[in-house]
N, C-alpha and C positions, 0 to 999 in steps of 0.2 A: 308579548308586552316587554316594555323594556321601560328603564326608568331612565330619560333622559336630557342634558343641559347642551345650550349652547354655550360655546365661551374663546377666551383667547389665552391661550397658553402662555404661560411667564418662565423663562428660565430665571431662575435667581443668581443671581452674582452672590460675590463674596460678601460685599457688606450686607444684602438681606439673610445669608444665611449666618453671619454674625450675630445679627440682631436675633435671628430666630434662636440661637444657642442660648443668647444671653438670656431672653426673655424665659424661654423655657426652665435653664438651671434657675433662675431668680424666683420664680414662680413654680418650682418643682414639686413641692408640697399640696399644691393646691390640686383641685379635681379639677383640671383641664384636658381636652381631648385636643391634639396638636396634629396639624394637617402635616401628612407628608411631605418634607420640601421639593419631592420630585412631582407632586400632584397641585403644585401651585397653580391657578390661573385666576382668570376674569371671568366671574360669567356675566353673559347677556339678556338669557332669556332660562331660566329653568322651566321644564316640561313634563318633567313627572313621567309616571307609567304612563306611555305610550303604543299606540297597537303599532306593528310592522309597516300597515299601509299610511300610515299618518307620518310614521319614520321620514317615509318616500316621498310624503307633501312636502314635509318641511325640509329635505334635502334638496328635493327641484328648488322650490323657492330659496333657500339659502346659495342656490349655485345663481339663479337669476339674479338678484339682487348685489353677493358680493362680486360677480366678474365686473372689472371695470372700477369698481369703490375708490382703488388706490392704495398703497401701502400707507404707512404714517408713525409715528412715534408718539408715544406717553411717556410721562416722567411717573414712579413711585416715591411716594415722597409724606413723611409723618406716619402717625401709630394711632390708633385710637380704640376706642371701642362702641358696639354697638350696644344697645338701651343707653345705661350710662355709670358713672362708677360707682354707685350704690346697687344696681342690680345688673353687673354686667352679662350680658350674652355672648360674646362674640369679641374675639383682638383682630383691629385689622389693620392692614399698611394702606394709607390713604395714595387717589391717585388726582395730581394734578389736574387742572381744568383743562379739558382736549374739545375743541368743535369738533375736532375728527370722530375720537369717540363715542360721544355723545350723538353724532348723526347717524354712525353706523348703527347704535342701539337702536335709534328711532326708526331706522330703516327695516331692520329685523325684526324690530315689534309688531310694527304696522305691518311688516310682510306676512308674519304668523296671524293676525287676525285677519288678513284678508282671507288666510285659505282655512279659514275655521279654528284656531287655537284660541280659547278661552284665555289671554293671557290677562294678568291684575294691571289695572290701572294705576300702577304709584310710580312715585319719583323715583327714575335710577340714579344709586347712590353707590357711584363707580367704587367697589374697594379690592382687596386680594385678603381672603379671608386665612389666617395664621392660625387661629384654634377657637373651639367653642369651649364657652364656660360652663360647667356642671355645678360647681360648688365652690365658693370661694370663701375663707376667713379670714384675710389679708388685706382688705381693700385698699388700705397705703400704700401698702407693698407693689400692688397693680398699679396705679395711681403713677407713684415715684418709678417705677420700671418702663411704662409707658411716653411718662412725661420726658424724658430724656431723650427720646428720641420725636417729638413732636413735630417739630420743624426740620428736622432731617430730610436731605436730600437722598434717596437708597440707588435707585436704578433707573436708567431709561430703557424703555421693550419697544421694540420695534416688533411691528405689527403686520404680516403679510397674509396671514391667512384667519379662517374662522373654522372652528372647530364642533362638530355634531360628537358629543360623547354620551358613549352610555355610561352608567355610575353602578355598578355593581357592588352592591353590600356584602361585606364579612365582618366578621367578630372583631379580627386586627385594624379593621378601616377600611373603606373603601377603593373602588379599583376603579379607575377613570380608563376606559379605552373610546378610543376615537371610533368611530366608525362613518365617518363623513370629514373630509379638507376642502375649505371654498376657498381659494385663492382669490385674493382682494384686484 
């Protein structure tokens, strides 16, 4: 049994690393769990604890669906939080509207459903997770720090493959180990 997810790897550029570093510094006294910059990715589907045989099924489906899809780019822009600024749970970097990204996600989610994975029917809100908020005292500081980047173009991301990752939970933070790469 492995904890797995399907994602696109994002290599952080200088601008993204600077924003990450600034936010981490400004919010340093808060109870926030920051994502390791080398683990930054865009999740397409989280499958959770999955048997080896089911992982093989997911891999076969990904190979079939991804082959010939074609490479594409999308842009990272803006920052924000999920739930809201009164009850923030997660700090994110936004993704500009990308038809190809939405099509890829739909293709993978429908493929997973076709081979029997129970995937939640909820709207795909593409984003890059920067941090998970455990508890925050100064909501105004969070809001003003993020509003400074609200409309900022951050970087272009070129996508040529989809990756099936294993997430190994450790006290210092998760390790994301690629267990399958599928060229587009």
